[in-house]
N, C-alpha and C positions, 0 to 999 in steps of 0.2 A: 200776500200773494194772490193773484187773480185765479178764478176757477179754472181757466184754461191752462194756466201754468201748473197748477196743482195736479190736474189730470195728466199732463205730459210727464211730470215727475213720477206719478204713480205708474204710468205705462213703462217708463224706463226702469224703475225699480223692479216691477214684476218681470220684465224681460230679463234683467240681470239675474233675478232669482231663478227663473226657469233655466237659463243657461248654466248657472252654477249647479243646480240640481242635476241637469243632464250631464255636465262634465264629471261630477263625482259619482253619478249612478252608472256611467258608461262601462266601468269594469264589470258590472253585473251582467252585461250582455255577452261576456266572454264565452259563455256556454252555447250561445246561439251561433251556428256555423255559417255566418254570413259570408265569410271569406271563401267558402266553397261554392258560392253562387257565381256562375261564370257564363259569359256569352260564347266562350270557346267550347267546341264539341256540341254546341246547341245551334247557335246561329252561324258561327264561323268555325272553320276547322281548328282542331287542337294544334298547338305548337309542337314541333319536332324535337325541341330541346327546352330545358328549363329556362325561364326568363333570367337574363343577365346582360347588362350593358349600361353604359354611361352616356350614350348619344341617341336618345329616343327619336330625335328629329331626323336622324340619318338611318337608323336601323330598326325603328319600330319595336323597340325592346327596352327594358330597363331592369335594374337590380332592385329587388324588394326583399323584405325580411320574412314574409309570411310563407311558410312551407306549404300550407294547405292551399293557398291561392296559387302558388307556383305549380303544384300538381294539378289543380283544377283547370289550369290553362293548357296543360300538356295533353297530347293525343292519347296517352296511356289511360286517362280517365274517361275515355269515350266508350268504354264497355268491352266485354270479352264474351264470345260465344263459347259453348261447351267444346266446340271443335278446335278452337284457337289454341296455339302453343305460344306462350309469351316468353320472350328472352329479354331480360333487363341487363343493360350495360351500365356499370357504375364506375366512377373514377373521378379524376380531376379535370382540369381544363383541356388536357390532351384528348379526353374522351368527349367532353362537351364540344370541342372543335374550334379552338382559338385559331384565327386566320383561315378557317375553312368554311365554305358554305355548308348548308344543311346536307346537300347531296354528296359532299366530299367527306363527311364525318365517318368514323369507323362504323357506327350503327347503320347508316344508310348504305355504305359499301358492303357490309356484311349481309344486309337484307337483300341487296341486289344479287349477290353471289348465291344466296340460298335459293332465290327464285330462278336464277339461271341454271341451277343444278338440275331442275326438271324432275325431281323425285315426286312421288304421289302426294307426299305430305308437305311439300315446300310452300304451297299457297296458304297453308294454315299457320305457318310460323311467322311471328311478328316480332321484330327487334325494336326495342325502345331505348332511346338515348336518355339515361338518367344521370349522366355525368354532370358535374357542376364545379366551376373554378374554385380553387384553393385545395391544397393537398392535405387531406385529413380523412382517415378511415372512419372516424366517428361521425364526421359530416355525411359521409356516404351512408352510414348506418341509420342516421336520423331520417334521411330521405327515403331509404329503403323501407324502414319501419312504417313510415306513412304510406308508402306505395304498396305494402303487402295486401291492402284491401283489393288490389287489382289482380291478385293471384298469379304471381309469376311461376313458371315451370322451371326456368333456368335463370340463375343470376351469374353473370360473368363480371367479376369484380377485379378491376385493375388497381394495383397498389404500387407504391414505391417506398423507399426508405423514409422520405420526408412525410409520407402520409401515415406511417406506422410508428414513428418515433414518439416517445412520451410527450404529452402536452401539445402535440401538433394542432389539436382542436382549438387552442387558444388564439390561433391566427386565422380562424374561420369565422368571419362576421355573421354568417347565417346561423351559427351556433351561439355565439356570445350574445346575439340579439334575440335569441329564443331560448333563454335558460331553462324555462319550465319544460319545454319539449326535450331539450338535451338531457336534463336531469331525469326525466321519465324514461328515456332510452337507457341511460346509465343504470338506473335501478332495474328496469325490465330485463336487461341482459346480464345483470350482475357483474358489471365491469368494475375493475379496480381503479376507477378514475374519480378524482375529487369533484363533487358536484359544483356547478357554477352558482354564483350569487344570484338569487332570484330577484325579480323586479318588485318594486314596492307598489302599494295601492296607488300612490300618486303617479307613478310612472305609467300606470295603466289607464289613467284618465284620458278623456277625449283630447284635451289640450296637448298632452304628451304623445298621443297616438295619432295625431292628425296627419303626420307625414306618411305613416304606414297606410292610413286610410286613403290618402291621396294617391299613393303608389298603386294600391289595388284598383282604384277607379281608373287611373291613368292606363294601367295594363289593359283594362277592358276597352278603353277608347282607342287603343292601338290595334285592336283586333282587325278592323276592316283593312288597314294598310298592310298588316302582316298577311292577311288572307289573299290580298290582290298581288302582292309582290314576292312573298316568301322570304323577304329580307329581315334578318334578326341580328345581324352583326355588321358593324362598319369595319371593312377590311382595307387598311391603307395600302397605297401603292408601294410604299417603302416602309421599312421597319429596321430597328437595330438588331442585327444578328446576334444569336447567342455566342457567348465568349468561347473561343477556341484556345487562345493563349491565356494561361491561368497563373494565379499567384502561387508563390511558394508558401503553402499553408496546409498543414496537416490536421488542423482542428476540425471537429464536428460536434455540435450540440453539447458543448461543455463536458465532453467525455475526456477525462484527463489522461488516462493511461493507454489510450488507443486500443481499448478492449471493449468492443460492443457485446453486450450480453442480452439474452432473451428478455430479461426484466427491463431493459431499456426500450423495448418495443411493446406496443399494445396489441398483441396478437389475439387476445381474447375477444376483441371486437369481431374478428373473423370466425373464430372457433365457436363462440357462444351463439352467434347467429345460426350457424349450421346445426348446433345442438338443439336449438329451440325449434328449428324448422327442418327436420331431417328429410322430409319429403321433397324439399326444394333442391334441385340439382345446382350445387354451388361450384363454380370454377374460379380459382384465384389465379390471376395473371400478374406476374411481375412485369410492369410496363417497360417499353424501350426507353433508354436514355442515350443522350449524346455521349459518345466515347471520343474524346478529343485526341488529336494527333499533334496538337500545338505545343507551345512552351509549357514545361512543367507537367505535361500529361503523364509522366511517369509517377507523379505524386497524386494528381487528381484526375478523375475521369472527366469531370466538368466543373462548372461553377458551384454546383450543389455538393458534390461528393468527393472526399478524398478516397483513394483506392482502398485503404485498409478498412474504413467503415463500411463501404458498400460491399466489399467482398465478404466480410463477416455477416452482414445483413442477409445476403443471398443464402449463405450456408444455414443460418438460423431459421430463415423462413421455409426453405425447402425441407429441412428436418422436421419442423413443427407440422407442416401440412402432411407430410408422410406419416407421422405418428398419429395424426388425427383422422387419417383416411380421407382427406379433402383433396380433390383433383387440383393439381398445381402445374402451371406452365410458366417457364422462365423465358421471357422474350427480351431480356435486358439488352441484348446486342443485335436484335432483329433488324433495326433500321440503320442504314449507313449514316455516318456523320454528316455528309453533304446534304442530307434531306431534312435536317433540323432547321427550324426557322428562328424565332425570337427567344427561344428558351431551350434548356437542355432536356425538356420533356415534350416540346411541341414539334411536330414534323408536318411536312406538306402532304399533298394528296398522293404523291408517289410513295411516300413512306406509309401512308394509310393502306394503299393497295398491297404493298409488300406484307404488311402486318396481317391484313385480312386473309390473304392467301395462306399464310402460315397458321393463322388461328383456325380457319375453317377446316383445314386438314386435321387439326387436333380435336375439334369439338363436334364434327359432323354427326357422329353417332349419338353424342350426348343430347343434342337438341332435337333430334328427329324421333327419339323414342317416345 
């Protein structure tokens, strides 16, 4: 073999060795909070809702798995003065704002109503949209736990039966893709939930983390277009409406005897958070659902819920919140059926306005103190 060829082989072997070392040493960088580095709130304004979306070329947004990076891109991480009063809104895609612009979401509309109120403290109250698609109260708690560093004064937590039923978190990718964070929250709040399987060392190597790294970088590259347009969701002109005519089906969540029990719900997610942070004003809201008047609506309220399960859930939840002394508001029927869009929990801006008016009447004193 000629000297030049030998030299090339040595270069290739050394390069491969460096790449292998980097790949397998990459998990050791886990303690370095690189994902918290962000151009948002520094060069560009923070996002008004957490990153989520599958059409970044149309909406300048994308779904990623890193909760730290999600929060670092959000306006909530921009800082809080001693005079500011922070209100966090938690919940599913109805709070995040599916088929709604940022200005039409519940958080934005509530913020506007507070400022229009004209009270002396209204300018210091800031409402933050920390809702995120998928119905899971544990998902909400993982986001909230990470966001506690931003010192909320009030947490308005929207829940529904699907978010509190046992094992709802198994359908939340942001949790199943973050087992360590999820398990840490389960342990911290002493929840009776089976921990998720943790990731292996191999799964944390660079070659397996490359998509997550790309997504974090991609989110930063989308910042200029987000800042200039404010667009973070592709809203189609047409969509499939939520079902009003329903199946003859009494089943719900493999409960055989049509008897929902408190043990079927993960209510300790709510109560244990309040117990750990007694100085935070927690308001639990049972979110509006579509109440169908179509076929078989005497059996089911909507595609998600048979009447027997949902009625029992409302009774269990209200009783538990009263026993624990946690403020609870039941808005299950606050939005008319005609205002729901593509899901039994998604409503249009008219529905948002109705809900905001009802909500503000109930919480005005709570958030201004």
